[in-house]
PDB file as gemmi writes it, atoms N, CA and C in Angstrom:
CRYST1    1.000    1.000    1.000  90.00  90.00  90.00 P 1                      
ATOM      1  N   MET A   1      82.199 123.780 102.842  1.00  0.00           N  
ATOM      2  CA  MET A   1      81.056 124.658 102.839  1.00  0.00           C  
ATOM      3  C   MET A   1      80.961 125.320 101.476  1.00  0.00           C  
ATOM      4  N   LYS A   2      79.751 125.487 100.983  1.00  0.00           N  
ATOM      5  CA  LYS A   2      79.550 126.079  99.672  1.00  0.00           C  
ATOM      6  C   LYS A   2      79.824 127.574  99.705  1.00  0.00           C  
ATOM      7  N   GLY A   3      80.048 128.126  98.542  1.00  0.00           N  
ATOM      8  CA  GLY A   3      80.276 129.562  98.433  1.00  0.00           C  
ATOM      9  C   GLY A   3      79.040 130.360  98.797  1.00  0.00           C  
ATOM     10  N   GLU A   4      79.216 131.641  98.923  1.00  0.00           N  
ATOM     11  CA  GLU A   4      78.118 132.523  99.301  1.00  0.00           C  
ATOM     12  C   GLU A   4      77.067 132.554  98.190  1.00  0.00           C  
ATOM     13  N   ARG A   5      75.836 132.440  98.568  1.00  0.00           N  
ATOM     14  CA  ARG A   5      74.758 132.419  97.592  1.00  0.00           C  
ATOM     15  C   ARG A   5      74.419 133.834  97.128  1.00  0.00           C  
ATOM     16  N   ARG A   6      73.854 133.922  95.946  1.00  0.00           N  
ATOM     17  CA  ARG A   6      73.506 135.211  95.358  1.00  0.00           C  
ATOM     18  C   ARG A   6      72.447 135.932  96.200  1.00  0.00           C  
ATOM     19  N   TRP A   7      71.462 135.198  96.734  1.00  0.00           N  
ATOM     20  CA  TRP A   7      70.397 135.842  97.490  1.00  0.00           C  
ATOM     21  C   TRP A   7      70.910 136.430  98.805  1.00  0.00           C  
ATOM     22  N   ILE A   8      71.958 135.847  99.355  1.00  0.00           N  
ATOM     23  CA  ILE A   8      72.539 136.396 100.587  1.00  0.00           C  
ATOM     24  C   ILE A   8      73.163 137.757 100.293  1.00  0.00           C  
ATOM     25  N   ARG A   9      73.893 137.847  99.195  1.00  0.00           N  
ATOM     26  CA  ARG A   9      74.507 139.138  98.837  1.00  0.00           C  
ATOM     27  C   ARG A   9      73.447 140.198  98.607  1.00  0.00           C  
ATOM     28  N   SER A  10      72.378 139.856  97.882  1.00  0.00           N  
ATOM     29  CA  SER A  10      71.336 140.848  97.610  1.00  0.00           C  
ATOM     30  C   SER A  10      70.589 141.228  98.883  1.00  0.00           C  
ATOM     31  N   THR A  11      70.403 140.286  99.779  1.00  0.00           N  
ATOM     32  CA  THR A  11      69.727 140.582 101.045  1.00  0.00           C  
ATOM     33  C   THR A  11      70.578 141.507 101.905  1.00  0.00           C  
ATOM     34  N   LEU A  12      71.865 141.236 101.992  1.00  0.00           N  
ATOM     35  CA  LEU A  12      72.753 142.097 102.776  1.00  0.00           C  
ATOM     36  C   LEU A  12      72.845 143.493 102.171  1.00  0.00           C  
ATOM     37  N   ALA A  13      72.882 143.577 100.848  1.00  0.00           N  
ATOM     38  CA  ALA A  13      72.926 144.886 100.185  1.00  0.00           C  
ATOM     39  C   ALA A  13      71.648 145.667 100.458  1.00  0.00           C  
ATOM     40  N   ALA A  14      70.507 145.006 100.423  1.00  0.00           N  
ATOM     41  CA  ALA A  14      69.239 145.676 100.706  1.00  0.00           C  
ATOM     42  C   ALA A  14      69.175 146.130 102.161  1.00  0.00           C  
ATOM     43  N   ALA A  15      69.710 145.338 103.068  1.00  0.00           N  
ATOM     44  CA  ALA A  15      69.708 145.708 104.483  1.00  0.00           C  
ATOM     45  C   ALA A  15      70.587 146.927 104.740  1.00  0.00           C  
ATOM     46  N   GLU A  16      71.696 147.034 104.026  1.00  0.00           N  
ATOM     47  CA  GLU A  16      72.584 148.184 104.205  1.00  0.00           C  
ATOM     48  C   GLU A  16      71.957 149.473 103.684  1.00  0.00           C  
ATOM     49  N   THR A  17      71.150 149.384 102.643  1.00  0.00           N  
ATOM     50  CA  THR A  17      70.547 150.585 102.061  1.00  0.00           C  
ATOM     51  C   THR A  17      69.230 150.950 102.727  1.00  0.00           C  
ATOM     52  N   SER A  18      68.722 150.116 103.608  1.00  0.00           N  
ATOM     53  CA  SER A  18      67.442 150.374 104.265  1.00  0.00           C  
ATOM     54  C   SER A  18      67.551 151.569 105.201  1.00  0.00           C  
ATOM     55  N   LYS A  19      66.560 152.429 105.160  1.00  0.00           N  
ATOM     56  CA  LYS A  19      66.541 153.626 106.003  1.00  0.00           C  
ATOM     57  C   LYS A  19      65.538 153.513 107.145  1.00  0.00           C  
ATOM     58  N   VAL A  20      64.998 152.324 107.365  1.00  0.00           N  
ATOM     59  CA  VAL A  20      64.014 152.122 108.418  1.00  0.00           C  
ATOM     60  C   VAL A  20      64.712 152.203 109.767  1.00  0.00           C  
ATOM     61  N   ARG A  21      64.156 152.995 110.681  1.00  0.00           N  
ATOM     62  CA  ARG A  21      64.740 153.134 112.015  1.00  0.00           C  
ATOM     63  C   ARG A  21      64.064 152.144 112.952  1.00  0.00           C  
ATOM     64  N   MET A  22      64.860 151.360 113.614  1.00  0.00           N  
ATOM     65  CA  MET A  22      64.339 150.375 114.539  1.00  0.00           C  
ATOM     66  C   MET A  22      64.107 151.024 115.908  1.00  0.00           C  
ATOM     67  N   PRO A  23      63.104 150.556 116.666  1.00  0.00           N  
ATOM     68  CA  PRO A  23      62.784 151.188 117.941  1.00  0.00           C  
ATOM     69  C   PRO A  23      63.885 151.095 118.988  1.00  0.00           C  
ATOM     70  N   TRP A  24      64.790 150.132 118.844  1.00  0.00           N  
ATOM     71  CA  TRP A  24      65.832 149.975 119.855  1.00  0.00           C  
ATOM     72  C   TRP A  24      67.095 150.767 119.522  1.00  0.00           C  
ATOM     73  N   GLU A  25      67.070 151.553 118.457  1.00  0.00           N  
ATOM     74  CA  GLU A  25      68.228 152.371 118.121  1.00  0.00           C  
ATOM     75  C   GLU A  25      68.446 153.440 119.185  1.00  0.00           C  
ATOM     76  N   ARG A  26      69.655 153.894 119.285  1.00  0.00           N  
ATOM     77  CA  ARG A  26      70.001 154.926 120.262  1.00  0.00           C  
ATOM     78  C   ARG A  26      69.337 156.239 119.897  1.00  0.00           C  
ATOM     79  N   GLY A  27      69.066 157.055 120.886  1.00  0.00           N  
ATOM     80  CA  GLY A  27      68.501 158.373 120.640  1.00  0.00           C  
ATOM     81  C   GLY A  27      67.221 158.605 121.426  1.00  0.00           C  
ATOM     82  N   LEU A  28      66.479 159.615 121.005  1.00  0.00           N  
ATOM     83  CA  LEU A  28      65.274 160.010 121.725  1.00  0.00           C  
ATOM     84  C   LEU A  28      64.191 158.937 121.676  1.00  0.00           C  
ATOM     85  N   ARG A  29      64.072 158.260 120.535  1.00  0.00           N  
ATOM     86  CA  ARG A  29      63.051 157.215 120.431  1.00  0.00           C  
ATOM     87  C   ARG A  29      63.332 156.096 121.425  1.00  0.00           C  
ATOM     88  N   ARG A  30      64.597 155.736 121.578  1.00  0.00           N  
ATOM     89  CA  ARG A  30      64.959 154.663 122.502  1.00  0.00           C  
ATOM     90  C   ARG A  30      64.696 155.091 123.937  1.00  0.00           C  
ATOM     91  N   ALA A  31      65.044 156.328 124.274  1.00  0.00           N  
ATOM     92  CA  ALA A  31      64.807 156.827 125.628  1.00  0.00           C  
ATOM     93  C   ALA A  31      63.310 156.842 125.942  1.00  0.00           C  
ATOM     94  N   ALA A  32      62.488 157.234 124.970  1.00  0.00           N  
ATOM     95  CA  ALA A  32      61.047 157.236 125.178  1.00  0.00           C  
ATOM     96  C   ALA A  32      60.516 155.818 125.365  1.00  0.00           C  
ATOM     97  N   MET A  33      61.048 154.872 124.599  1.00  0.00           N  
ATOM     98  CA  MET A  33      60.616 153.485 124.712  1.00  0.00           C  
ATOM     99  C   MET A  33      60.949 152.937 126.103  1.00  0.00           C  
ATOM    100  N   ILE A  34      62.139 153.240 126.604  1.00  0.00           N  
ATOM    101  CA  ILE A  34      62.550 152.764 127.932  1.00  0.00           C  
ATOM    102  C   ILE A  34      61.686 153.408 129.011  1.00  0.00           C  
ATOM    103  N   ALA A  35      61.365 154.712 128.859  1.00  0.00           N  
ATOM    104  CA  ALA A  35      60.523 155.398 129.842  1.00  0.00           C  
ATOM    105  C   ALA A  35      59.126 154.781 129.883  1.00  0.00           C  
ATOM    106  N   ARG A  36      58.561 154.455 128.722  1.00  0.00           N  
ATOM    107  CA  ARG A  36      57.242 153.811 128.687  1.00  0.00           C  
ATOM    108  C   ARG A  36      57.290 152.443 129.358  1.00  0.00           C  
ATOM    109  N   ARG A  37      58.358 151.709 129.130  1.00  0.00           N  
ATOM    110  CA  ARG A  37      58.495 150.377 129.731  1.00  0.00           C  
ATOM    111  C   ARG A  37      58.572 150.482 131.256  1.00  0.00           C  
ATOM    112  N   LYS A  38      59.302 151.484 131.747  1.00  0.00           N  
ATOM    113  CA  LYS A  38      59.421 151.659 133.193  1.00  0.00           C  
ATOM    114  C   LYS A  38      58.099 152.074 133.817  1.00  0.00           C  
ATOM    115  N   GLU A  39      57.303 152.891 133.096  1.00  0.00           N  
ATOM    116  CA  GLU A  39      55.997 153.303 133.614  1.00  0.00           C  
ATOM    117  C   GLU A  39      55.064 152.105 133.744  1.00  0.00           C  
ATOM    118  N   GLN A  40      55.122 151.186 132.803  1.00  0.00           N  
ATOM    119  CA  GLN A  40      54.221 150.046 132.777  1.00  0.00           C  
ATOM    120  C   GLN A  40      54.654 148.945 133.736  1.00  0.00           C  
ATOM    121  N   ALA A  41      55.881 148.963 134.197  1.00  0.00           N  
ATOM    122  CA  ALA A  41      56.375 147.910 135.073  1.00  0.00           C  
ATOM    123  C   ALA A  41      55.634 147.950 136.407  1.00  0.00           C  
ATOM    124  N   ALA A  42      55.193 146.798 136.853  1.00  0.00           N  
ATOM    125  CA  ALA A  42      54.490 146.712 138.128  1.00  0.00           C  
ATOM    126  C   ALA A  42      55.483 146.882 139.264  1.00  0.00           C  
ATOM    127  N   PRO A  43      55.081 147.589 140.313  1.00  0.00           N  
ATOM    128  CA  PRO A  43      55.985 147.736 141.459  1.00  0.00           C  
ATOM    129  C   PRO A  43      56.211 146.382 142.125  1.00  0.00           C  
ATOM    130  N   PRO A  44      57.372 146.169 142.708  1.00  0.00           N  
ATOM    131  CA  PRO A  44      57.645 144.868 143.344  1.00  0.00           C  
ATOM    132  C   PRO A  44      56.708 144.646 144.523  1.00  0.00           C  
ATOM    133  N   GLN A  45      56.329 143.390 144.728  1.00  0.00           N  
ATOM    134  CA  GLN A  45      55.438 143.068 145.856  1.00  0.00           C  
ATOM    135  C   GLN A  45      56.231 143.122 147.145  1.00  0.00           C  
ATOM    136  N   ARG A  46      55.558 143.626 148.157  1.00  0.00           N  
ATOM    137  CA  ARG A  46      56.201 143.694 149.467  1.00  0.00           C  
ATOM    138  C   ARG A  46      56.102 142.324 150.131  1.00  0.00           C  
ATOM    139  N   ARG A  47      57.148 141.952 150.782  1.00  0.00           N  
ATOM    140  CA  ARG A  47      57.168 140.669 151.493  1.00  0.00           C  
ATOM    141  C   ARG A  47      57.240 140.911 152.980  1.00  0.00           C  
ATOM    142  N   SER A  48      56.561 140.102 153.722  1.00  0.00           N  
ATOM    143  CA  SER A  48      56.635 140.240 155.163  1.00  0.00           C  
ATOM    144  C   SER A  48      57.865 139.527 155.687  1.00  0.00           C  
ATOM    145  N   ALA A  49      58.388 140.027 156.769  1.00  0.00           N  
ATOM    146  CA  ALA A  49      59.614 139.458 157.316  1.00  0.00           C  
ATOM    147  C   ALA A  49      59.396 138.210 158.081  1.00  0.00           C  
TER     148      ALA A  49                                                      
END                                                                             
């Protein structure tokens, strides 16, 4: 296998310095996202016996 490419190192370095918060991160934003998802979920259909 070839050695690590230069663009991979620069991409990883840029990713480490990024301050963008992703929606699935832990905290209040994540809790709000899960609450919205639960509100939008359709209730299960009732089945007859």
